[in-house]
Backbone as a printed PyTorch tensor [residue, N CA C, xyz], in Angstrom:
tensor([[[ 14.6910,  -9.1650, -25.2960],
         [ 13.1550,  -9.4260, -24.8840],
         [ 12.1440,  -9.2280, -25.2960]],

        [[ 10.8680,  -9.9950, -25.6440],
         [ 10.1110,  -9.2050, -26.1150],
         [  9.1940,  -8.2580, -25.5960]],

        [[  8.9330,  -7.4050, -26.4320],
         [  8.1490,  -6.2770, -25.2120],
         [  6.7050,  -6.7470, -25.0600]],

        [[  6.3580,  -7.3700, -25.3090],
         [  4.8040,  -7.9720, -24.9760],
         [  5.3560,  -8.8030, -23.3860]],

        [[  5.9610,  -9.4250, -23.4820],
         [  6.7620, -10.1140, -22.2130],
         [  7.0100,  -8.9390, -21.0690]],

        [[  7.4410,  -8.1010, -21.6610],
         [  8.3880,  -7.6960, -20.7710],
         [  6.8710,  -7.0450, -20.1990]],

        [[  6.1050,  -6.3880, -20.8290],
         [  5.0060,  -5.4840, -20.6050],
         [  4.1760,  -6.0750, -20.2210]],

        [[  4.0090,  -7.3770, -19.7550],
         [  3.5110,  -8.8240, -18.7860],
         [  4.1030,  -9.0910, -17.7260]],

        [[  5.3510,  -9.0830, -17.8650],
         [  5.7940,  -9.0410, -16.3190],
         [  5.8930,  -8.1330, -14.6800]],

        [[  5.8300,  -6.6400, -15.8950],
         [  6.0490,  -5.2480, -15.1160],
         [  4.3890,  -5.3710, -14.4850]],

        [[  3.2820,  -5.3700, -15.5880],
         [  1.4410,  -5.9110, -15.1290],
         [  1.8500,  -6.6210, -13.8210]],

        [[  1.9450,  -7.7360, -14.5560],
         [  1.9130,  -9.0670, -13.1450],
         [  2.5380,  -8.3390, -11.8950]],

        [[  3.8510,  -7.9770, -11.7260],
         [  4.2110,  -7.4370, -10.7210],
         [  3.2790,  -6.2950, -10.1820]],

        [[  3.4980,  -5.4090, -10.8250],
         [  2.1210,  -4.5280, -10.1350],
         [  0.7050,  -5.1440,  -9.3880]],

        [[  0.3780,  -6.2170,  -9.9690],
         [ -0.2500,  -6.6150,  -9.2390],
         [ -0.5170,  -7.5550,  -8.0710]],

        [[  0.5980,  -8.3190,  -8.4480],
         [  1.1390,  -8.6970,  -7.3290],
         [  1.1870,  -8.0690,  -5.9020]],

        [[  1.9120,  -6.9050,  -6.6770],
         [  2.4410,  -6.3370,  -5.0730],
         [  1.1840,  -5.9330,  -4.0660]],

        [[  0.1890,  -5.4620,  -4.8160],
         [ -0.7860,  -5.2190,  -4.1450],
         [ -1.0860,  -6.7500,  -3.0550]],

        [[ -1.4020,  -7.4580,  -2.8000],
         [ -1.1260,  -9.0270,  -2.4480],
         [  0.1640,  -8.7180,  -1.3420]],

        [[  1.6850,  -8.4490,  -2.0600],
         [  2.3340,  -8.6120,  -1.2250],
         [  2.5590,  -7.1460,  -0.2350]],

        [[  1.5170,  -6.3380,  -0.5350],
         [  1.9270,  -4.8400,   0.2960],
         [  0.4260,  -5.8230,   1.7220]],

        [[ -0.2500,  -5.9340,   0.6430],
         [ -1.4690,  -6.4450,   1.9380],
         [ -1.1570,  -7.4300,   2.8300]],

        [[ -0.2120,  -8.7330,   2.5440],
         [ -0.1600,  -9.4890,   3.4150],
         [  1.5600,  -8.7380,   4.2200]],

        [[  1.9400,  -8.2360,   3.7940],
         [  3.2250,  -7.2380,   5.0070],
         [  2.5000,  -6.4650,   5.7710]],

        [[  1.3350,  -5.7710,   5.4610],
         [  0.7470,  -4.6960,   6.0480],
         [ -0.0900,  -5.6870,   7.2680]],

        [[ -0.5820,  -6.9740,   6.8030],
         [ -1.1450,  -7.6100,   7.7900],
         [ -0.7400,  -7.9990,   9.1040]],

        [[  0.8230,  -8.6270,   8.3850],
         [  1.1110,  -9.7060,   9.2500],
         [  2.8740,  -9.2410,   9.6010]],

        [[  3.2010,  -8.5330,   8.9970],
         [  4.8630,  -7.6560,   9.4690],
         [  4.2710,  -6.2470,   9.7880]],

        [[  3.3060,  -5.4890,   9.5000],
         [  3.2250,  -3.8630,  10.0180],
         [  2.1490,  -4.5630,  11.2120]],

        [[  1.5570,  -5.0410,  11.1580],
         [  0.5850,  -5.4960,  12.4410],
         [  1.2980,  -6.8450,  13.0810]],

        [[  2.6500,  -6.8960,  13.1240],
         [  2.8100,  -7.8740,  13.8200],
         [  3.7310,  -7.6960,  14.7400]],

        [[  5.5800,  -8.3290,  14.1010],
         [  6.7100,  -8.0470,  14.9740],
         [  7.5330,  -6.5950,  14.4220]],

        [[  6.4880,  -6.0790,  13.4980],
         [  7.2570,  -4.5630,  13.6620],
         [  6.2390,  -3.5470,  13.6720]],

        [[  5.6910,  -3.9060,  14.6660],
         [  4.5360,  -3.2420,  15.0040],
         [  5.1580,  -1.9050,  15.5040]],

        [[  6.2860,  -2.1560,  16.2690],
         [  6.8460,  -0.9100,  16.9520],
         [  7.2690,   0.4910,  15.3440]],

        [[  7.1050,   0.0790,  14.2330],
         [  7.6380,   0.3440,  13.6140],
         [  6.4650,   1.5720,  12.6650]],

        [[  4.9910,   0.7970,  12.8060],
         [  4.0520,   1.0540,  12.3830],
         [  3.3640,   1.5980,  13.4020]],

        [[  3.5870,   1.8670,  14.2800],
         [  2.3610,   2.3810,  15.4850],
         [  2.1100,   3.7550,  15.0910]],

        [[  3.5100,   4.5030,  15.1750],
         [  3.2570,   5.5000,  14.9470],
         [  2.5660,   6.4320,  13.6810]],

        [[  1.9890,   5.6230,  13.1220],
         [  0.9980,   5.5440,  11.8050],
         [ -0.6510,   5.2370,  12.3360]],

        [[ -0.9580,   4.8350,  12.9890],
         [ -1.8050,   4.8720,  13.9960],
         [ -1.9560,   5.7440,  14.9160]],

        [[ -1.1580,   5.9720,  15.3860],
         [ -1.9320,   7.2260,  17.0350],
         [ -0.5750,   8.2700,  16.3490]],

        [[ -1.5500,   9.4220,  16.1410],
         [ -1.5760,  10.5310,  15.4920],
         [ -0.5050,  11.3610,  17.3220]],

        [[ -0.6940,  11.0420,  18.2320],
         [ -0.0510,  11.7400,  19.3290],
         [  1.4500,  11.2360,  19.0830]],

        [[  1.8490,  10.1090,  18.5790],
         [  3.4820,   9.5380,  18.6080],
         [  4.1450,  10.3980,  17.8780]],

        [[  3.6240,  11.2760,  16.4300],
         [  3.9850,  11.6420,  15.6900],
         [  4.1580,  13.9290,  15.7980]],

        [[  3.6480,  13.7810,  16.6130],
         [  3.3270,  15.0530,  16.5100],
         [  5.0030,  16.1510,  16.3900]],

        [[  4.3530,  16.5980,  15.5500],
         [  5.2850,  17.8710,  15.4380],
         [  6.6180,  17.3970,  14.4040]],

        [[  6.3550,  16.1680,  13.5050],
         [  7.2680,  15.7020,  13.0550],
         [  6.5870,  15.3720,  12.0130]],

        [[  7.5030,  15.6090,  10.4700],
         [  6.9950,  14.7670,   9.2150],
         [  7.3780,  13.7340,   9.0150]],

        [[  8.4050,  13.3830,   9.3540],
         [  8.5130,  11.4620,   8.9380],
         [  8.0710,  10.5140,  10.5990]],

        [[  7.5280,   9.6600,  10.0010],
         [  7.0110,   8.1930,  11.1890],
         [  7.9150,   7.3480,  11.2910]],

        [[  8.5330,   6.5420,  12.2090],
         [  8.8230,   5.4180,  12.4000],
         [  8.7270,   4.1820,  10.9180]],

        [[  7.4220,   4.7290,  10.1950],
         [  7.0890,   3.4530,   9.6180],
         [  7.1000,   4.3040,   8.1390]],

        [[  7.7020,   5.4140,   8.4490],
         [  8.5640,   5.8320,   6.3540],
         [  9.7480,   4.5050,   6.1030]],

        [[ 10.2180,   4.2440,   7.1260],
         [ 11.2960,   2.9690,   7.2600],
         [ 11.1250,   1.9990,   6.1850]],

        [[  9.3910,   1.4000,   6.5230],
         [  8.8240,   0.2600,   5.6390],
         [  9.2340,   0.5680,   3.8230]],

        [[  9.3480,   1.6950,   3.4530],
         [  9.5930,   2.2190,   2.5990],
         [ 10.7690,   2.0080,   1.7260]],

        [[ 11.8440,   2.1230,   3.0520],
         [ 13.3470,   1.0110,   2.4100],
         [ 13.1570,  -0.0410,   2.5750]],

        [[ 12.6290,  -1.0850,   3.4930],
         [ 12.1370,  -2.3870,   3.1600],
         [ 11.3800,  -2.6920,   1.8060]],

        [[ 10.9640,  -2.1720,   1.2580],
         [ 10.3810,  -2.6580,   0.0610],
         [ 11.1510,  -1.3640,  -1.0220]],

        [[ 12.1080,  -1.0470,  -0.9200],
         [ 12.9450,  -0.6950,  -1.5240],
         [ 13.8990,  -1.4510,  -2.3930]],

        [[ 13.9720,  -2.1890,  -1.1040],
         [ 15.4490,  -3.1820,  -1.6970],
         [ 15.1180,  -4.5180,  -2.8750]],

        [[ 13.8640,  -4.7120,  -2.4390],
         [ 13.7130,  -5.9440,  -3.9320],
         [ 14.1530,  -5.1800,  -4.7680]],

        [[ 13.3820,  -4.2770,  -5.5360],
         [ 13.6110,  -3.2590,  -6.5180],
         [ 14.5140,  -3.1680,  -6.3370]],

        [[ 15.7150,  -2.2050,  -5.9680],
         [ 16.9200,  -2.0420,  -6.0140],
         [ 17.3250,  -3.3110,  -6.2020]],

        [[ 17.5940,  -4.7470,  -5.4310],
         [ 18.1040,  -5.2890,  -6.3160],
         [ 17.8130,  -6.3780,  -7.3200]],

        [[ 16.7600,  -5.7940,  -7.7820],
         [ 16.8670,  -6.3570,  -9.4040],
         [ 17.0000,  -5.6450, -10.3790]],

        [[ 17.3240,  -4.2520, -10.0930],
         [ 17.5780,  -3.3810, -11.1670],
         [ 19.4290,  -3.6030, -11.6940]],

        [[ 20.0760,  -4.1390,  -9.9100],
         [ 21.1710,  -4.4100,  -9.9690],
         [ 21.8010,  -4.8700, -10.6720]],

        [[ 21.0870,  -6.4850, -10.1020],
         [ 20.9970,  -7.7300, -11.0790],
         [ 21.2060,  -8.0170, -12.5520]],

        [[ 19.9530,  -7.5010, -12.4050],
         [ 20.0310,  -6.8930, -14.0170],
         [ 20.5690,  -6.8810, -14.8700]],

        [[ 21.4040,  -5.5720, -14.1690],
         [ 22.5270,  -4.8370, -14.8470],
         [ 23.7080,  -5.6780, -15.1200]],

        [[ 24.0800,  -6.5780, -14.0270],
         [ 25.5040,  -7.1110, -13.7220],
         [ 25.2090,  -8.4880, -14.3740]],

        [[ 24.2180,  -9.0820, -14.0500],
         [ 24.0720, -10.3720, -15.0100],
         [ 23.2980, -10.7100, -16.1700]],

        [[ 23.5780, -11.1720, -17.1780],
         [ 22.7570, -10.7760, -18.1260],
         [ 21.6330, -11.9470, -18.0960]],

        [[ 21.8620, -12.8060, -17.8290],
         [ 20.8550, -14.2150, -17.5500],
         [ 19.6150, -13.5690, -16.5450]],

        [[ 19.3310, -12.4370, -16.1430],
         [ 19.0190, -12.2220, -14.4890],
         [ 17.9910, -11.0520, -15.6020]],

        [[ 18.2680, -10.7040, -16.6330],
         [ 17.6620,  -9.4800, -17.4920],
         [ 16.3420,  -9.0100, -17.2610]],

        [[ 15.7190, -10.4460, -16.9600],
         [ 14.3580, -10.0810, -16.8230],
         [ 13.7630,  -9.5530, -15.6640]],

        [[ 14.7740,  -9.7930, -14.8980],
         [ 14.8860,  -8.8540, -13.3230],
         [ 14.6750,  -6.8640, -13.3180]],

        [[ 14.8770,  -6.7390, -14.4850],
         [ 14.6010,  -5.2670, -14.6180],
         [ 13.4660,  -5.0780, -14.5960]],

        [[ 12.6780,  -6.1020, -15.6620],
         [ 10.9680,  -5.6620, -15.4680],
         [ 10.1270,  -6.2850, -14.3700]],

        [[ 10.6000,  -6.8760, -13.2510],
         [  9.8390,  -7.3570, -12.1280],
         [ 10.9920,  -5.7440, -11.6330]],

        [[ 11.7550,  -5.1810, -11.2190],
         [ 11.8770,  -4.1150, -10.3800],
         [ 11.5050,  -2.5600, -11.1400]],

        [[ 11.2720,  -2.9140, -12.4680],
         [  9.7840,  -1.8270, -12.7500],
         [  9.2320,  -1.9260, -12.5420]],

        [[  8.3040,  -2.8020, -12.0710],
         [  7.2140,  -3.2820, -11.3140],
         [  7.2430,  -3.4500, -10.2380]],

        [[  7.7400,  -3.0990,  -9.2050],
         [  7.9670,  -2.9410,  -8.0880],
         [  7.7730,  -1.4470,  -8.0700]],

        [[  9.0590,  -0.8380,  -8.9480],
         [  8.9960,   0.6160,  -8.9840],
         [  7.1110,   1.6820,  -9.0550]],

        [[  7.1090,   0.8870,  -9.9170],
         [  5.8680,   2.0910, -10.1840],
         [  4.3170,   1.6470,  -9.2640]],

        [[  4.2440,   0.1260,  -8.2840],
         [  3.6470,   0.0680,  -7.6860],
         [  3.7240,   0.8430,  -6.0160]],

        [[  5.0420,   1.4300,  -6.0240],
         [  5.5310,   1.6300,  -5.0430],
         [  5.9350,   3.4780,  -4.9480]],

        [[  5.7520,   3.4890,  -6.2980],
         [  4.9710,   4.9910,  -7.2010],
         [  3.8400,   5.1300,  -6.6470]],

        [[  2.6720,   4.2280,  -6.9560],
         [  0.9870,   4.6480,  -6.7920],
         [  0.8350,   4.4120,  -5.0000]],

        [[  1.7880,   3.7580,  -4.4110],
         [  1.4400,   3.5950,  -2.9140],
         [  1.7260,   4.9240,  -2.8020]],

        [[  3.0180,   5.8420,  -3.1380],
         [  3.1520,   6.4620,  -2.2830],
         [  2.2250,   7.7300,  -3.1590]],

        [[  1.8360,   7.8860,  -4.0750],
         [  0.8100,   8.9070,  -3.8770],
         [ -0.9960,   8.9290,  -3.7510]],

        [[ -1.0510,   7.3950,  -3.4230],
         [ -1.9860,   7.2830,  -2.9740],
         [ -2.3400,   7.2000,  -1.6380]],

        [[ -1.2980,   6.5850,  -1.0710],
         [ -1.0680,   6.6330,   0.6880],
         [ -1.4780,   7.7080,   0.8910]],

        [[ -0.0170,   8.4530,   0.9740],
         [  0.8740,   9.3830,   1.6010],
         [ -0.0940,  10.4680,   1.0250]],

        [[  0.2110,  11.0940,  -0.6120],
         [ -0.5320,  11.8170,  -1.0230],
         [ -2.1460,  12.2900,  -0.5340]],

        [[ -2.7190,  11.3430,  -1.3940],
         [ -4.0690,  11.7600,  -1.5670],
         [ -4.8220,  11.0330,   0.2130]],

        [[ -4.1870,   9.9880,   0.2280],
         [ -5.5380,   9.8000,   1.8890],
         [ -4.6950,  10.6480,   2.8510]],

        [[ -3.4590,  10.1910,   3.1490],
         [ -3.5030,  11.1100,   4.4950],
         [ -2.4550,  12.3400,   4.0720]],

        [[ -3.0700,  13.2490,   3.4330],
         [ -2.6820,  13.9560,   2.3510],
         [ -1.1510,  14.8430,   3.2190]],

        [[ -0.0740,  13.8640,   3.1740],
         [  1.1740,  14.6000,   4.1350],
         [  1.7460,  15.4540,   2.8260]],

        [[  1.3570,  15.5550,   1.4270],
         [  1.8480,  16.5830,   0.7290],
         [  0.5440,  17.2060,  -0.3070]],

        [[ -0.0060,  18.3350,  -0.2950],
         [ -0.8610,  18.8230,  -0.3850],
         [ -0.8980,  19.0770,  -2.0240]],

        [[ -0.8470,  18.0870,  -2.8310],
         [ -1.0190,  17.3710,  -4.4780],
         [ -1.8510,  17.7190,  -5.2570]],

        [[ -3.2640,  16.8630,  -4.0710],
         [ -4.4210,  16.5250,  -4.4030],
         [ -5.6890,  17.1430,  -3.1180]],

        [[ -6.5960,  16.8670,  -4.0930],
         [ -7.7540,  17.0680,  -3.3080],
         [ -8.3950,  16.0680,  -3.1480]],

        [[ -9.8680,  15.9970,  -2.5680],
         [-10.5860,  14.5960,  -2.1820],
         [-11.0080,  14.3870,  -3.7850]],

        [[-11.3370,  13.4320,  -4.2120],
         [-11.9130,  13.0530,  -5.6630],
         [-13.1370,  12.7940,  -5.4120]],

        [[-14.1990,  12.5880,  -6.5290],
         [-15.4450,  12.2810,  -6.0270],
         [-15.8910,  11.3330,  -6.6180]],

        [[-15.1750,  10.1500,  -7.0160],
         [-15.5580,   8.8070,  -7.6590],
         [-15.7000,   8.2780,  -6.5630]],

        [[-16.2880,   6.8910,  -6.8620],
         [-16.8900,   6.0990,  -6.2760],
         [-15.6130,   5.4210,  -5.6150]],

        [[-14.6830,   4.6030,  -6.4880],
         [-13.5300,   4.1420,  -6.4820],
         [-12.9060,   5.1750,  -5.3380]],

        [[-12.2800,   6.2170,  -5.3610],
         [-12.1680,   6.7050,  -4.4770],
         [-12.4120,   7.7290,  -3.1710]],

        [[-13.6990,   7.1470,  -2.5470],
         [-14.5700,   7.1890,  -1.5930],
         [-14.1040,   5.7560,  -0.6680]],

        [[-14.6080,   5.1710,  -1.7920],
         [-14.3120,   3.5060,  -1.4060],
         [-12.7910,   3.5620,  -0.8240]],

        [[-11.6480,   3.7350,  -1.2170],
         [-10.3850,   3.7890,  -0.7590],
         [-10.4670,   4.1940,   0.2410]],

        [[-10.9640,   5.2150,   0.6220],
         [-10.4220,   6.4070,   1.8160],
         [-11.9620,   6.1360,   2.9450]],

        [[-12.7810,   5.5010,   2.6860],
         [-13.5610,   4.5220,   3.7880],
         [-12.8170,   3.4240,   3.9840]],

        [[-12.1120,   2.4360,   3.3190],
         [-11.2240,   1.3000,   3.1500],
         [-10.6160,   1.9780,   4.6010]],

        [[ -8.8350,   3.3500,   4.1930],
         [ -8.3480,   3.3480,   4.5820],
         [ -8.8820,   3.7910,   6.4870]],

        [[ -9.9150,   4.4160,   6.4770],
         [-10.7720,   5.1820,   7.4830],
         [-11.0230,   3.8730,   9.0000]],

        [[-11.5300,   3.1960,   8.1090],
         [-12.1060,   2.3180,   8.9110],
         [-10.8210,   1.1760,   9.2440]],

        [[ -9.7180,   1.2780,   8.6790],
         [ -8.5860,   0.3540,   9.0810],
         [ -7.9440,   1.3820,  10.2480]],

        [[ -7.8260,   3.0760,  10.0700],
         [ -7.3230,   3.7510,  11.0570],
         [ -8.1760,   4.1530,  11.9390]],

        [[ -9.5280,   3.3530,  11.9260],
         [-10.0610,   3.3440,  13.1650],
         [ -9.4460,   2.8510,  14.7080]],

        [[ -8.6720,   1.4250,  14.9520],
         [ -8.3600,   1.4500,  15.4400],
         [ -6.8310,   1.5580,  15.6300]],

        [[ -6.4020,   2.6350,  16.8610],
         [ -5.2980,   2.7730,  17.1060],
         [ -4.3330,   2.0870,  17.4360]],

        [[ -4.5440,   0.8190,  17.9320],
         [ -3.8110,  -0.6910,  17.9310],
         [ -3.3870,  -1.6310,  17.2970]],

        [[ -2.4580,  -2.4160,  17.4090],
         [ -2.2900,  -3.4860,  16.4970],
         [ -3.1190,  -4.7430,  16.3290]],

        [[ -4.0010,  -4.8230,  16.7620],
         [ -5.2450,  -6.2680,  17.0050],
         [ -6.3160,  -5.0560,  16.2750]],

        [[ -7.6990,  -6.4230,  15.9360],
         [ -8.3540,  -5.6840,  15.5760],
         [ -8.7460,  -5.0670,  14.1220]],

        [[ -8.1550,  -4.9340,  13.5950],
         [ -7.8000,  -3.6090,  12.8080],
         [ -8.6550,  -4.5800,  11.0610]],

        [[ -9.2540,  -3.7100,  10.5280],
         [ -9.6110,  -4.1990,   8.7430],
         [ -9.0240,  -3.6560,   7.5050]],

        [[ -9.2520,  -4.3050,   6.5220],
         [ -9.1690,  -3.5590,   5.5390],
         [ -7.5950,  -3.1690,   4.8290]],

        [[ -6.7190,  -4.1770,   5.2690],
         [ -4.6640,  -4.2340,   4.7610],
         [ -4.4340,  -3.8530,   3.6000]],

        [[ -5.1010,  -3.7690,   2.5880],
         [ -4.5120,  -3.1420,   1.5760],
         [ -4.6590,  -1.7520,   1.3150]],

        [[ -4.4540,  -1.7430,  -0.0080],
         [ -4.2560,  -0.2840,  -0.3060],
         [ -5.6260,  -0.3590,  -2.4330]],

        [[ -5.9470,  -0.9020,  -2.9710],
         [ -5.8230,  -0.7420,  -3.9830],
         [ -7.6710,  -1.9530,  -4.5690]],

        [[ -7.3930,  -2.7790,  -3.9220],
         [ -8.9000,  -3.3720,  -3.4140],
         [ -9.2550,  -3.3780,  -2.0240]],

        [[-10.4690,  -2.6870,  -2.4710],
         [-10.9630,  -2.8630,  -1.0440],
         [-12.4340,  -3.8230,  -1.3550]],

        [[-12.9220,  -3.6260,  -0.0260],
         [-14.0620,  -4.7470,   0.0810],
         [-15.3800,  -4.2700,  -0.5580]],

        [[-16.5790,  -4.3260,  -1.0580],
         [-17.7850,  -4.0130,  -1.6480],
         [-18.2780,  -3.3950,  -0.6770]],

        [[-18.0040,  -3.5280,   0.4240],
         [-19.3200,  -2.6050,   0.9520],
         [-18.6620,  -1.0180,   1.4930]],

        [[-17.1730,  -0.8500,   1.5140],
         [-16.5790,   0.8330,   1.1970],
         [-17.4710,   1.5110,  -0.1780]],

        [[-17.8320,   0.5970,  -0.3730],
         [-18.3880,   1.3920,  -2.1950],
         [-19.7590,   2.2660,  -1.5340]],

        [[-20.2390,   1.4780,  -0.5620],
         [-21.6400,   2.0420,  -0.0710],
         [-21.5920,   2.7560,   1.3570]],

        [[-22.2480,   3.7950,   1.8500],
         [-22.1480,   4.6290,   2.2890],
         [-21.9580,   3.4230,   3.7230]],

        [[-21.4870,   4.6360,   5.1710],
         [-21.3550,   3.7440,   6.2820],
         [-22.3790,   3.0740,   7.2350]],

        [[-23.5890,   4.0070,   6.6370],
         [-24.4930,   3.3300,   7.3900],
         [-24.9640,   2.1680,   7.1690]],

        [[-24.9580,   1.4400,   6.0360],
         [-25.1850,   0.3060,   5.4430],
         [-23.9080,  -0.9530,   6.0710]],

        [[-23.1030,  -0.6330,   6.5330],
         [-21.6710,  -1.1890,   6.6860],
         [-22.3570,  -2.5060,   8.1020]],

        [[-23.0200,  -1.9670,   8.7950],
         [-23.3600,  -2.7560,  10.1880],
         [-24.4840,  -3.7810,   9.7840]],

        [[-25.6610,  -3.0090,   9.0810],
         [-26.4120,  -4.2860,   8.1670],
         [-25.9800,  -5.4050,   7.0460]],

        [[-24.6890,  -4.8520,   6.3670],
         [-24.4470,  -6.0050,   5.3890],
         [-23.6540,  -7.0620,   6.8530]],

        [[-22.6540,  -6.4860,   7.5160],
         [-22.5600,  -7.6410,   8.0500],
         [-23.3690,  -8.1170,   9.2650]],

        [[-24.3660,  -8.0410,   9.5970],
         [-25.2840,  -8.7310,  10.0840],
         [-25.7410, -10.1320,   9.3080]],

        [[-26.0080,  -9.1220,   7.8310],
         [-26.7210, -10.4220,   7.1390],
         [-25.7620, -12.1340,   6.3140]],

        [[-24.6330, -11.2960,   6.7080],
         [-24.0120, -11.9310,   6.0840],
         [-23.1450, -13.3920,   6.8810]]])
């Protein structure tokens, strides 16, 4: 397969995964599988434990990637699925590093970054976690954040009133 096509499939998959993750977070995690996600929003439910029920979603999101690796190896006509599987894996690694390592500091590998984008991601995720309930949350994505999070918190209410 042409290298440019493979790169295009990988990049397209990584970009598409942000929308898959947003949809799954909004309608699955805050929907019918809230029982798995709830402990991620309520710190009292995970006191003294490293793992959360929410970590089960890692396995759910790993299944399509694993399927792509296996099918691409076993069925020659599905060779293109290798590039999709690699794209899903790259997004999964990015998600882990940004969400679990950087935002939630589950591993002390990074310190808070001073860039506008990294601060916007932290603000958006903080706004999402401001609610410990299934309803009323905002900002379900990880990498694509609303422009208001690039500004200070004081300006958010003003922006919402004028919109």
